[in-house]
N, C-alpha and C positions, 0 to 999 in steps of 0.2 A: 478477601476483597470486599469492599463496602457495597451498598446497594445504590450508590449514586450512578448517574448516567455515565456512559463511557466518554461521550463528548457532549458538552453543553456550551453553546455559543449564544450569547444574547446581545442584541443591538450593537454588534461589533462593527467598527469602521477600521479597515485594515489596508495598509499601504504596502506595496512592494517597490522599494525605491521611492521614486517620486509619483508613482502611479497609484491612484486609489482603486483598489480591486473590489472591495466590499464596503457597502455603506448601510449601517443599521441592519446588519445581517444576523439572522438567528438560525440555529440548527441544533437538534438534539438527537443523539443516537444512543440507545440503551446498550448496556454491557453485553447482552446475549442476543443482539440482533445481528443477522447476516445482511449486510447492506452494500449497495453499489452506488457510487456517485458518478454519474454519467454526464458528459458534456463535451463540446468541441474545444479545440485549442483556443486559449484565450478566455475560457469561461471562468477561470479562477481555481481550477482543480489543483494546480501545483502550489499556488499560494496557500490554499486551504491545508494542503499536506504540510507545508512549512510551519503553519500555525500549530498543527497537531504535534509536530516534531520539535516545537519550542525554538525554531529558528527565527520566527517573526512573531511580534506581539501586536495586539490591537492598540489603537489610540486610547489613552487612559481617559475614561469618563465614568462618572458615578453610575450611570445606568447601563454600562457596558461591562461584559465579563466573558472570559473563556475559562471553562473548567474542564479538566480531564479527571475522571473518577472522583469528582467532587472537590478537586483541589485546583487552585489557580497557579500554584508554584510547585515545581518538582525538581528534585535532583535527577539529572539525566540518567544516571546509572540505575537509580531506583525505578524510574519510569520504564526503562527497558525491560524490567522484570514483569511488567504488565502489558506493554505494547511493543511489538516489533514492527519496524517499517522497512519494506523492501522497495527500493526505488531504482529504476534503471539509470537515473542521473548519478547515483552513488557508484554505480559500476564503472563509470568513466573517470572517477577520481582516484582509482587504484592504479598503481604502477603496473605496467604490462608484465614485469618480472615477478610480481607477487604470486606466490603459490597458493593453491586452494586452501590448504590448512591454515595459512596465515590470514587469509580472508576471513575464515570462520573464527579464528582466535581473536581477531581484532574486534569482534562483537563483544567480547568480555570487557574490553577497555573503551568501547564506543569510539574507537580510532579508525583511521583509514590506513590499513596496513600495520605492519609490526616492525617499524624502523627503529634504529638506534637501540636504546635500552628497554624498549617496550617488551621485547621477548622475555626478559628476565622477570617480568611482572606476571607472567602466566604460569600457573602451577601445572604439575604433572597430571593432576586430576582433571583440570580444565582441558588439557590436550587430549586426554582419553575421551572426555565428553564430546569434544569437537569431532574426533574421529568417528565416534558412535553416530553422531548426527549425519556426517557425510555418508557413512555406510547406510544409514536409514533412508537417505534420499537416493541411494543407488550410485553414488559418485565417490566412493572411497578411494578409487584408483586415481582421483584427481588431487589427492592430498599434496603431492610433491610437484605437481605439474604447474608451470607458470600460466597466468591468465592468457598470455599471448598465444599459447598453444592449445587453448580451449575454444570450443564453439561458443557462440553467444548464449545458447541455451544452457551449456555447462556452467558458464560464468554466472548466469542468473540463478542457477540452483545453488551455487556456492554462496551467493548473497542471501538466498532463502535460509540456508544453513546458518549463516551469520546471525540472522534475526532470531533463530530458534535456540541460540545458546542459553538464553535466560529462561527458556520454556514459558514465553509470554502467553497470556490467555487470549490476546487479540493480535492479529496480524493485519496491518494496513498495507495493501499491495498497490503500487503505483504503476499502471499500465504494464502489467506483468509479462505480456507476450510481445511487447514492442521490439521489433528487430529479429524476432524468431521465425524460423520457417514453420511449415505446417506441422511436421512431425514433432518439433520441439515445443510448439504451442500446445498441441494436444497433450503431450507428456506433462507439461507444466500445469495445465489446467486439471489434469487428472490428480496431480499431487496436491493441488489446492483442495479438491474434493475429498481427498484422503485426510487432509488436516482437519477439515470440517467434521468428518466422520469420527475423528479422534477427539473432538470436543473443542477445537479452536474456533474462535469468533473471527470472521473475516469482514473487513471493510475494503471493498475493491474500488479503486479510482481509475476510470478508464474512459475512452471515447468509442469503444467497440462493443456493440451489443453481444456479439458471439463470445466475448470473454466472460459473460455473466453466467456462472454455473447455476444449475437448477436449484441448488441449495440456498441461493440468495433470494429472499422474498421481498425485501424492500429496495426500491430504486428511487434515487433523488436525481432529478434532471436539473442541471446547472447551466446557466447562460449569462455571460457578461456580469458575473458577480451576484446573480439573483437566482432564486429557486423557481423554476418553471412549473414543476410538478413533483410531488413527494407522496409515496404511498406504496401499496402492494404492487408488485411487478405486473400482475395481470391488469391492474387498473391504470398504471402509469404508462406502460409501454404500448402506445397506440400511434397510428400515423399522424394524428393531429398534434399530439404533444411532441413527437419527434421532429415534425416540420417546424414547429415553433422554436424548438431548441436549436436546430441546425440550419434554419433559414433555407431549406431546400426541400423539394418534393421527394417523398420516399414511399416505398411500398414495404409492408411488413409481413413476414411469414413466421409461423411458429412450427418448428420441426422437433418433434419429441417435446422436450422441456427447454429447448433453446429458442431464442428470438434472433431472427436474421433480418437485415434490411437490404433492399436492392432498389435500383433506380426504376422509375416508371417505364414500362415497355412502350 
């Protein structure tokens, strides 16, 4: 891998449909940074994720650019070997009858499921790799189970396994605990911390402070397509910045290495 930034956005104007989400927006995240992008619904988090996933492109202007690992153009399969994206939106695009193993195998093809002739394009070695990843995440027993018979947390872990098939250096996680109960949330966050300990870089996109693991040191607060604050977690996460970001009065507590918010008493 080269020494270029993981993500480099300069003076980008970006539309989602007919809505302008970002105007002259700039953001740079280095390859080995553990970062969280935090903001309310409508702040631009999902649009930013689609830009990084090469689903949306900025308005073409001489002074505007979006580069990933130093390049403005990527073959999607090549990019997946560097960056894996786990989005709960992707979860709802799968058929309920898709089994866990097929969810993981579809990562090799950047497809949603393994319908039609796609199964024939996966090698025996790739099937073994997929099973090893499922086993490593503690869900080997879900290989033949359809998604409709899994909990939301189990489905989410299958998607995490899908993103890991190319052994990417970086994982971008979009609201990873959305829809999970307390036990599943804690389990998923523990697995994220384990991936960090194993050398993975994490970019976390969320609106929940308690999702930010202690391993993440940089926090970017996003509101209405602009950056409210960006820097070390200890500097950025304070009541003043959070109130500016969410337009509501909050109280902040630090418990261990986790940040929690609650309403004024």
